[in-house]
VOPAGU-2260 file (C-alpha; in pm, 1 decimal, decimal comma):
REM VOPAGU-2260
SITE   aa  ch    i         X         Y         Z
SITE  MET   A    0   -2185,9    1720,6   -5514,7
SITE  ALA   A    1   -1822,9    1801,7   -5590,3
SITE  SER   A    2   -1744,8    2137,8   -5746,6
SITE  GLU   A    3   -1524,8    2179,0   -6051,2
SITE  ARG   A    4   -1271,7    2366,9   -5839,2
SITE  GLU   A    5   -1215,4    2056,2   -5626,2
SITE  ASP   A    6   -1130,4    1837,7   -5926,0
SITE  PHE   A    7    -758,6    1844,1   -6005,9
SITE  SER   A    8    -817,5    1732,1   -6364,8
SITE  LEU   A    9   -1036,3    2039,4   -6421,9
SITE  SER   A   10    -875,6    2306,4   -6201,9
SITE  GLY   A   11    -525,4    2193,0   -6109,9
SITE  PRO   A   12    -189,8    2303,8   -6258,3
SITE  LEU   A   13    -173,0    2027,2   -6517,4
SITE  HIS   A   14      87,1    2228,5   -6709,5
SITE  LEU   A   15     347,1    2143,7   -6443,2
SITE  THR   A   16     430,9    1801,5   -6582,2
SITE  SER   A   17     788,7    1850,7   -6464,8
SITE  VAL   A   18     872,4    2063,1   -6162,5
SITE  ASP   A   19    1174,8    2290,6   -6168,2
SITE  TRP   A   20    1239,6    2340,1   -5798,0
SITE  GLU   A   21    1448,8    2648,7   -5869,6
SITE  SER   A   22    1153,7    2818,7   -6045,5
SITE  ALA   A   23     955,6    3064,8   -5832,3
SITE  HIS   A   24     640,7    2989,5   -6034,0
SITE  HIS   A   25     675,6    2613,5   -5989,5
SITE  ARG   A   26     749,8    2635,3   -5617,4
SITE  ARG   A   27     456,0    2871,2   -5563,8
SITE  SER   A   28     222,1    2647,5   -5764,5
SITE  VAL   A   29     319,9    2331,3   -5578,3
SITE  ALA   A   30     283,5    2498,7   -5237,1
SITE  ALA   A   31     -59,7    2638,6   -5331,7
SITE  SER   A   32    -173,1    2298,4   -5461,3
SITE  LEU   A   33     -74,8    2130,1   -5134,8
SITE  VAL   A   34    -279,8    2389,4   -4944,6
SITE  GLN   A   35    -571,3    2327,9   -5178,6
SITE  ALA   A   36    -539,7    1957,3   -5100,3
SITE  VAL   A   37    -604,9    2033,7   -4732,2
SITE  TYR   A   38    -930,3    2207,9   -4820,2
SITE  ILE   A   39   -1035,7    1904,4   -5022,5
SITE  LEU   A   40    -925,6    1654,0   -4758,0
SITE  GLU   A   41   -1176,0    1823,0   -4527,9
SITE  ARG   A   42   -1442,4    1831,7   -4800,9
SITE  ASP   A   43   -1385,7    1459,9   -4865,7
SITE  ARG   A   44   -1441,9    1400,5   -4495,1
SITE  GLN   A   45   -1754,7    1613,9   -4481,9
SITE  GLU   A   46   -1905,5    1451,7   -4790,2
SITE  LYS   A   47   -1801,8    1103,9   -4669,1
SITE  ARG   A   48   -1625,2    1033,6   -4996,2
SITE  GLN   A   49   -1438,2     705,5   -5004,3
SITE  ASP   A   50   -1215,6     504,7   -5237,1
SITE  SER   A   51   -1257,1     625,2   -5596,4
SITE  GLN   A   52   -1475,5     917,7   -5485,3
SITE  VAL   A   53   -1205,5    1105,5   -5295,2
SITE  LEU   A   54   -1072,1    1414,1   -5473,3
SITE  ALA   A   55    -777,4    1524,7   -5258,8
SITE  PRO   A   56    -498,6    1277,8   -5358,9
SITE  PRO   A   57    -429,3    1410,7   -5712,8
SITE  TRP   A   58    -349,0    1752,8   -5566,7
SITE  TYR   A   59     -39,4    1613,0   -5394,2
SITE  GLU   A   60      35,3    1287,4   -5576,8
SITE  PHE   A   61      75,8    1473,8   -5907,2
SITE  PHE   A   62     390,1    1632,0   -5757,7
SITE  HIS   A   63     511,9    1305,6   -5598,0
SITE  PHE   A   64     406,7    1384,1   -5243,4
SITE  ARG   A   65     237,7    1138,3   -5011,7
SITE  LEU   A   66       8,4    1226,2   -4725,6
SITE  LEU   A   67     192,8    1149,1   -4404,4
SITE  ARG   A   68     -79,5    1260,2   -4163,0
SITE  HIS   A   69    -384,1    1481,8   -4117,7
SITE  LEU   A   70    -389,5    1762,1   -3863,5
SITE  VAL   A   71    -728,3    1743,7   -3692,8
SITE  ASP   A   72    -893,4    2010,5   -3478,4
SITE  ASP   A   73    -970,6    1881,9   -3129,8
SITE  VAL   A   74   -1299,2    2072,3   -3107,3
SITE  ASP   A   75   -1491,1    1995,5   -3428,3
SITE  HIS   A   76   -1262,9    1717,6   -3560,2
SITE  SER   A   77   -1219,9    1892,6   -3892,0
SITE  ILE   A   78    -903,4    1850,3   -4095,8
SITE  PHE   A   79    -726,5    2187,9   -4089,2
SITE  GLY   A   80    -379,8    2084,2   -4201,3
SITE  ALA   A   81    -166,7    1810,3   -4345,5
SITE  VAL   A   82     191,7    1688,5   -4340,6
SITE  TYR   A   83     323,8    1574,9   -4679,2
SITE  GLU   A   84     641,1    1385,2   -4757,8
SITE  PHE   A   85     814,5    1430,4   -5092,4
SITE  LYS   A   86     878,4    1089,6   -5249,8
SITE  PRO   A   87    1019,6    1142,3   -5599,6
SITE  PRO   A   88    1055,2     837,8   -5825,5
SITE  ALA   A   89    1393,1     668,7   -5844,7
SITE  SER   A   90    1431,5     793,0   -6203,2
SITE  TYR   A   91    1474,8    1152,4   -6078,1
SITE  CYS   A   92    1836,9    1265,7   -6079,9
SITE  ASN   A   93    1967,7    1447,8   -5773,7
SITE  ASP   A   94    2032,4    1770,8   -5967,2
SITE  SER   A   95    1664,5    1804,7   -6057,4
SITE  LEU   A   96    1571,9    1789,1   -5687,6
SITE  ASP   A   97    1782,1    2087,9   -5579,7
SITE  GLY   A   98    1553,6    2325,3   -5392,6
SITE  SER   A   99    1286,2    2066,1   -5321,5
SITE  PRO   A  100    1152,0    2016,2   -4968,8
SITE  ARG   A  101    1150,7    1685,1   -4787,3
SITE  TYR   A  102     833,8    1769,1   -4597,2
SITE  VAL   A  103     560,7    2029,8   -4640,0
SITE  ILE   A  104     321,1    2124,1   -4360,5
SITE  ALA   A  105      15,0    2298,4   -4504,1
SITE  PHE   A  106    -287,4    2468,5   -4348,1
SITE  ARG   A  107    -621,1    2559,6   -4502,3
SITE  GLY   A  108    -820,6    2873,8   -4435,9
SITE  THR   A  109   -1184,3    2923,1   -4342,1
SITE  LEU   A  110   -1415,0    2675,0   -4509,5
SITE  THR   A  111   -1768,4    2807,8   -4553,6
SITE  LYS   A  112   -1942,6    2474,9   -4500,4
SITE  PRO   A  113   -2164,9    2395,9   -4199,5
SITE  ASP   A  114   -1948,6    2115,8   -4056,6
SITE  SER   A  115   -1645,6    2341,0   -4003,8
SITE  LEU   A  116   -1764,6    2700,9   -4037,2
SITE  SER   A  117   -1843,3    2762,4   -3669,8
SITE  ARG   A  118   -1498,6    2655,5   -3547,6
SITE  ASP   A  119   -1319,8    2833,4   -3833,3
SITE  LEU   A  120   -1501,2    3159,2   -3753,0
SITE  GLU   A  121   -1404,7    3116,2   -3388,6
SITE  LEU   A  122   -1040,0    3091,2   -3497,4
SITE  ASP   A  123   -1085,8    3397,4   -3720,6
SITE  LEU   A  124   -1204,1    3593,5   -3417,3
SITE  HIS   A  125    -903,0    3477,0   -3218,4
SITE  LEU   A  126    -684,1    3597,5   -3504,7
SITE  ILE   A  127    -851,2    3940,4   -3512,4
SITE  ARG   A  128    -804,2    3968,0   -3133,9
SITE  ASN   A  129    -440,1    3863,1   -3167,9
SITE  GLY   A  130    -500,5    3543,8   -2971,8
SITE  LEU   A  131    -435,3    3271,6   -3229,6
SITE  HIS   A  132    -129,9    3156,0   -3031,4
SITE  ARG   A  133    -356,7    3062,2   -2739,6
SITE  THR   A  134    -581,4    2824,5   -2937,6
SITE  SER   A  135    -567,0    2445,5   -2926,1
SITE  ARG   A  136    -559,8    2430,1   -3307,4
SITE  PHE   A  137    -237,4    2626,0   -3314,5
SITE  GLU   A  138     -90,5    2405,7   -3041,0
SITE  ILE   A  139    -163,1    2098,4   -3255,7
SITE  ALA   A  140      -7,8    2266,7   -3559,0
SITE  MET   A  141     297,4    2379,1   -3362,9
SITE  GLN   A  142     359,6    2031,4   -3226,0
SITE  ALA   A  143     353,6    1889,0   -3578,5
SITE  VAL   A  144     602,7    2153,0   -3696,8
SITE  ARG   A  145     836,4    2090,7   -3403,7
SITE  ASN   A  146     827,9    1714,1   -3455,4
SITE  ILE   A  147     913,9    1733,0   -3825,4
SITE  VAL   A  148    1186,4    1994,7   -3779,9
SITE  ALA   A  149    1337,9    1793,0   -3494,0
SITE  SER   A  150    1364,1    1488,4   -3719,5
SITE  VAL   A  151    1496,6    1645,0   -4043,2
SITE  GLY   A  152    1603,6    2002,7   -3968,0
SITE  ASP   A  153    1449,3    2333,6   -4072,0
SITE  SER   A  154    1616,1    2345,0   -4415,4
SITE  ASN   A  155    1419,7    2040,5   -4533,4
SITE  VAL   A  156    1075,7    2171,4   -4440,3
SITE  TRP   A  157     826,5    2410,8   -4598,0
SITE  LEU   A  158     531,1    2578,7   -4431,2
SITE  ALA   A  159     234,3    2677,2   -4647,8
SITE  GLY   A  160    -106,8    2821,4   -4579,0
SITE  HIS   A  161    -393,5    3026,5   -4718,0
SITE  SER   A  162    -589,9    3300,7   -4539,0
SITE  LEU   A  163    -644,9    3178,2   -4180,0
SITE  GLY   A  164    -404,7    2895,0   -4266,1
SITE  SER   A  165    -137,2    3143,7   -4373,5
SITE  ALA   A  166    -174,1    3315,5   -4036,6
SITE  MET   A  167    -123,6    2975,1   -3873,4
SITE  ALA   A  168     188,2    2913,3   -4083,9
SITE  MET   A  169     321,5    3264,5   -4017,4
SITE  LEU   A  170     278,5    3224,0   -3643,0
SITE  ALA   A  171     448,4    2883,7   -3656,3
SITE  GLY   A  172     736,5    3030,6   -3855,2
SITE  LYS   A  173     778,3    3323,9   -3614,7
SITE  THR   A  174     770,4    3084,7   -3319,2
SITE  MET   A  175    1042,9    2866,0   -3468,7
SITE  VAL   A  176    1264,8    3171,8   -3525,3
SITE  LYS   A  177    1279,1    3211,9   -3146,7
SITE  ASN   A  178    1452,9    2873,7   -3141,7
SITE  GLY   A  179    1692,4    2971,0   -3418,5
SITE  MET   A  180    1501,4    2777,1   -3686,9
SITE  PHE   A  181    1420,9    2948,9   -4017,7
SITE  ILE   A  182    1159,3    2759,0   -4217,7
SITE  GLU   A  183    1083,9    2844,6   -4578,7
SITE  SER   A  184     723,3    2963,5   -4583,5
SITE  PHE   A  185     461,7    3025,6   -4854,0
SITE  LEU   A  186     181,8    3245,1   -4721,2
SITE  PHE   A  187    -110,8    3298,5   -4957,9
SITE  ASN   A  188    -347,2    3591,7   -4893,3
SITE  PRO   A  189    -227,3    3639,8   -4532,8
SITE  PRO   A  190    -466,3    3851,4   -4323,5
SITE  PHE   A  191    -359,4    4205,0   -4231,9
SITE  PHE   A  192    -612,9    4361,1   -3998,6
SITE  SER   A  193    -595,2    4740,2   -3997,9
SITE  ALA   A  194    -774,0    5045,0   -4135,3
SITE  PRO   A  195    -818,8    4996,5   -4513,6
SITE  ILE   A  196    -566,0    5264,5   -4608,3
SITE  GLU   A  197    -457,7    5081,4   -4921,6
SITE  ARG   A  198    -803,1    5138,8   -5074,4
SITE  ILE   A  199    -750,0    5516,9   -5073,8
SITE  LYS   A  200    -677,2    5623,3   -5430,8
SITE  ASP   A  201    -491,6    5949,9   -5358,8
SITE  LYS   A  202    -128,1    5849,2   -5298,6
SITE  LYS   A  203     -41,9    6171,3   -5112,8
SITE  VAL   A  204    -330,9    6128,1   -4870,7
SITE  LYS   A  205    -242,2    5762,1   -4823,4
SITE  HIS   A  206     122,4    5842,6   -4748,9
SITE  GLY   A  207      19,8    6126,8   -4517,1
SITE  ILE   A  208    -200,4    5899,0   -4308,8
SITE  ARG   A  209      69,8    5632,4   -4284,0
SITE  PHE   A  210     336,5    5893,2   -4198,0
SITE  ALA   A  211     123,4    6044,0   -3920,2
SITE  SER   A  212      48,7    5698,2   -3781,6
SITE  SER   A  213     419,0    5609,9   -3776,7
SITE  VAL   A  214     516,5    5932,3   -3596,3
SITE  ILE   A  215     243,9    5886,3   -3334,1
SITE  THR   A  216     326,8    5519,2   -3278,3
SITE  ALA   A  217     701,5    5585,8   -3254,3
SITE  GLY   A  218     642,6    5874,4   -3014,0
SITE  LEU   A  219     419,9    5664,7   -2791,3
SITE  THR   A  220     676,0    5384,8   -2798,2
SITE  LEU   A  221     948,4    5615,5   -2666,5
SITE  ALA   A  222     716,5    5771,5   -2410,2
SITE  MET   A  223     572,1    5446,9   -2272,3
SITE  LYS   A  224     856,7    5201,1   -2303,7
SITE  GLY   A  225    1150,6    5431,3   -2251,8
SITE  ASN   A  226    1433,9    5538,8   -2473,8
SITE  HIS   A  227    1641,0    5233,6   -2376,5
SITE  ASN   A  228    1421,2    5023,5   -2606,9
SITE  HIS   A  229    1528,9    5242,7   -2894,0
SITE  GLN   A  230    1896,6    5208,3   -2807,2
SITE  ARG   A  231    1912,7    4841,1   -2717,5
SITE  ASN   A  232    2153,7    4621,5   -2902,9
SITE  GLN   A  233    2011,0    4468,0   -3219,2
SITE  ALA   A  234    2133,3    4124,9   -3111,3
SITE  GLU   A  235    1902,3    4147,9   -2808,0
SITE  ASP   A  236    1605,9    4266,4   -3010,8
SITE  PRO   A  237    1366,3    3980,8   -3100,4
SITE  PHE   A  238    1233,3    4183,1   -3392,1
SITE  ALA   A  239    1586,7    4215,9   -3526,7
SITE  ALA   A  240    1635,0    3840,4   -3493,9
SITE  LEU   A  241    1306,8    3788,0   -3677,7
SITE  SER   A  242    1433,2    3995,8   -3971,4
SITE  ALA   A  243    1658,0    3705,0   -4076,6
SITE  TRP   A  244    1344,0    3501,8   -4156,1
SITE  ILE   A  245    1205,3    3600,6   -4497,1
SITE  PRO   A  246     866,4    3437,0   -4562,8
SITE  CYS   A  247     714,7    3447,5   -4910,5
SITE  LEU   A  248     389,7    3646,6   -4904,5
SITE  PHE   A  249     142,7    3634,8   -5193,6
SITE  VAL   A  250    -124,9    3904,7   -5203,8
SITE  ASN   A  251    -375,9    4051,5   -5443,9
SITE  PRO   A  252    -448,6    4429,0   -5435,4
SITE  ALA   A  253    -820,8    4353,1   -5483,7
SITE  ASP   A  254    -822,8    4136,4   -5171,7
SITE  HIS   A  255    -898,5    4366,7   -4879,8
SITE  ILE   A  256    -797,0    4095,9   -4632,3
SITE  SER   A  257    -432,3    4088,5   -4742,7
SITE  SER   A  258    -375,8    4397,1   -4959,2
SITE  GLU   A  259    -254,7    4618,3   -4671,1
SITE  TYR   A  260      77,6    4433,9   -4689,8
SITE  VAL   A  261     148,1    4626,2   -5011,4
SITE  GLY   A  262     125,7    4964,3   -4840,4
SITE  TYR   A  263     286,6    4835,2   -4520,2
SITE  PHE   A  264     613,6    4749,6   -4693,7
SITE  GLU   A  265     608,4    5034,4   -4947,0
SITE  HIS   A  266     561,3    5286,3   -4665,2
SITE  ARG   A  267     865,0    5148,5   -4487,4
SITE  LYS   A  268    1069,4    5199,6   -4804,1
SITE  LYS   A  269     947,7    5560,3   -4839,2
SITE  MET   A  270    1033,0    5634,5   -4475,9
SITE  GLU   A  271    1386,7    5512,2   -4534,8
SITE  GLU   A  272    1414,1    5728,7   -4846,9
SITE  ILE   A  273    1319,0    6047,4   -4659,3
SITE  GLY   A  274    1553,8    5969,9   -4371,7
SITE  ALA   A  275    1284,7    5864,1   -4127,4
SITE  GLY   A  276    1380,7    5497,8   -4111,9
SITE  GLY   A  277    1443,9    5512,5   -3737,9
SITE  ILE   A  278    1090,9    5635,7   -3675,1
SITE  GLU   A  279     946,6    5361,3   -3890,7
SITE  ARG   A  280    1153,1    5087,0   -3728,6
SITE  LEU   A  281    1006,9    5186,1   -3393,5
SITE  ALA   A  282     655,4    5208,0   -3535,2
SITE  THR   A  283     686,4    4875,3   -3717,4
SITE  GLN   A  284     731,0    4684,5   -3391,8
SITE  ASN   A  285     429,0    4829,1   -3215,3
SITE  THR   A  286      67,0    4928,4   -3251,3
SITE  ILE   A  287    -116,2    5203,3   -3067,3
SITE  GLY   A  288    -348,8    4941,5   -2916,3
SITE  GLY   A  289     -57,0    4733,5   -2792,5
SITE  LEU   A  290     111,4    5038,1   -2642,9
SITE  LEU   A  291    -204,4    5133,0   -2457,3
SITE  MET   A  292    -224,7    4780,1   -2316,5
SITE  HIS   A  293     137,4    4819,6   -2203,9
SITE  ALA   A  294      49,9    5150,7   -2035,5
SITE  MET   A  295    -222,7    4972,8   -1838,4
SITE  GLY   A  296      26,5    4711,7   -1722,3
SITE  LYS   A  297     -97,6    4441,2   -1958,2
SITE  GLU   A  298     159,2    4278,4   -2183,5
SITE  SER   A  299      42,1    4149,3   -2518,2
SITE  GLU   A  300     196,1    3976,6   -2817,9
SITE  PRO   A  301     274,2    4203,4   -3115,6
SITE  PRO   A  302       7,3    4169,4   -3386,1
SITE  LEU   A  303      79,3    3873,3   -3610,5
SITE  HIS   A  304     100,1    4086,3   -3926,1
SITE  LEU   A  305     393,1    4292,2   -3793,9
SITE  ILE   A  306     691,5    4127,7   -3961,2
SITE  PRO   A  307    1024,0    4292,2   -4047,2
SITE  SER   A  308    1109,2    4103,3   -4367,1
SITE  ALA   A  309     934,2    3935,8   -4656,0
SITE  SER   A  310     950,7    3840,5   -5017,6
SITE  LEU   A  311     627,0    4004,2   -5131,3
SITE  THR   A  312     459,4    3892,0   -5454,3
SITE  VAL   A  313     159,9    4092,4   -5574,5
SITE  ASN   A  314     -77,2    3954,6   -5836,5
SITE  LEU   A  315    -149,6    4246,9   -6069,4
SITE  THR   A  316    -373,1    4038,1   -6294,2
SITE  PRO   A  317    -724,4    4193,7   -6282,5
SITE  SER   A  318    -970,9    4006,7   -6060,2
SITE  GLN   A  319   -1341,0    3995,1   -6137,3
SITE  GLU   A  320   -1452,6    3974,7   -5773,5
SITE  PHE   A  321   -1328,6    3949,7   -5417,1
SITE  LYS   A  322   -1372,2    3571,7   -5410,0
SITE  GLN   A  323   -1128,4    3540,0   -5697,2
SITE  ALA   A  324    -883,3    3791,4   -5549,3
SITE  HIS   A  325    -876,5    3608,4   -5215,9
SITE  GLY   A  326    -885,5    3257,8   -5361,2
SITE  ILE   A  327    -605,8    3001,8   -5359,7
SITE  HIS   A  328    -664,7    2900,0   -5723,6
SITE  GLN   A  329    -505,9    3215,7   -5866,8
SITE  TRP   A  330    -160,8    3120,3   -5745,3
SITE  TRP   A  331     -95,1    2832,0   -5982,7
SITE  GLN   A  332    -230,8    2992,1   -6299,2
SITE  PRO   A  333      29,7    3006,1   -6579,5
SITE  ASP   A  334     -34,4    3357,8   -6714,5
SITE  LEU   A  335     -15,4    3584,7   -6412,1
SITE  GLN   A  336     133,7    3932,0   -6407,1
SITE  LEU   A  337     328,6    3938,6   -6083,2
SITE  GLN   A  338     537,3    4201,9   -5910,8
SITE  SER   A  339     790,6    4070,3   -5661,2
SITE  LYS   A  340     997,2    4268,2   -5412,0
SITE  LEU   A  341    1227,5    4166,2   -5132,0
SITE  TYR   A  342    1205,3    4372,5   -4812,5
SITE  ASN   A  343    1409,0    4381,1   -4494,8
SITE  SER   A  344    1329,2    4560,3   -4169,7
SITE  TRP   A  345    1649,2    4761,6   -4157,3
SITE  LYS   A  346    1702,7    4818,2   -4528,8
SITE  GLN   A  347    1530,4    4793,3   -4863,9
SITE  LEU   A  348    1701,6    4516,3   -5053,7
SITE  PRO   A  349    1765,8    4587,2   -5424,3
SITE  ALA   A  350    1518,5    4340,9   -5565,5
SITE  ASN   A  351    1232,0    4472,9   -5772,7
SITE  ARG   A  352    1097,7    4289,2   -6068,7
SITE  ILE   A  353     778,6    4239,3   -6262,9
SITE  GLN   A  354     731,2    3895,7   -6404,0
SITE  SER   A  355     473,8    3732,1   -6625,0
SITE  ASP   A  356     435,9    3357,2   -6595,1
């Protein structure tokens, strides 16, 4: 039995009868809809829907995309991603297509249905343990990204994902930066695994905890890795190179899975304001756990959530429950109260606006 939330005619952004590709709201809504389509592609497969019963196509065809291929997990054979090609009608003028992608590669998050839940939870555990890059699902996703970018270039491609899928897209984007490719990315409710500091109501206590953590982490970094890491040329610093990539992050403060991004970036701004930016730049690139692994002679990848730059959009519209705050459906609603800020690892860029769609 299909749910109302799977039916585009009941839950989709029907108000977007014409897409303005320069509009942040329109771009966000289209990207979120394409991610939603991946969820429903998998649900269509699980429910064995065929022909007129399938529910996924309207979620991408409404915006003139066609499904180029599924991305299928090699363990449980579930559909975890999709590659879409933008095929606007001939009547569209070129000016109206400025800012549009040629291809979008989208990834779903955890689907709480028996046919895919076990494998999705396994991937969630890999993510928590900072091992998503070692999974076969990510290898399949990465190969798809490389193939598309090789054929059309990074400027014609979008990455999009929700929850676990946003982690997949973020990791793919970070990986491509190492090759000098900067892919526009839309990351909805990206996981940030840390102590739930953002849920502390007292701002002074919250800032105190973050400040102490930064000082300890920076101190351990200097002690364990040597002062030369602090003085190395920015051009040789992979984290500095990563700062040129600015993914679009979309979080809800009532979503404990992604809300720590709010405090993560705001704390960096405060540290710059009090003249402690150098401490924070050291702390941003490391975690205490990673430093301890380094001390034991074990190298590990930096946690996925440690990124130097982002365009962070926070949905300030009240949420009734966690499921709503973490859900993909919120991101194409027309009447959201959003706060958007642009952050950079080495400086706070002067962009700060509150918008209502």
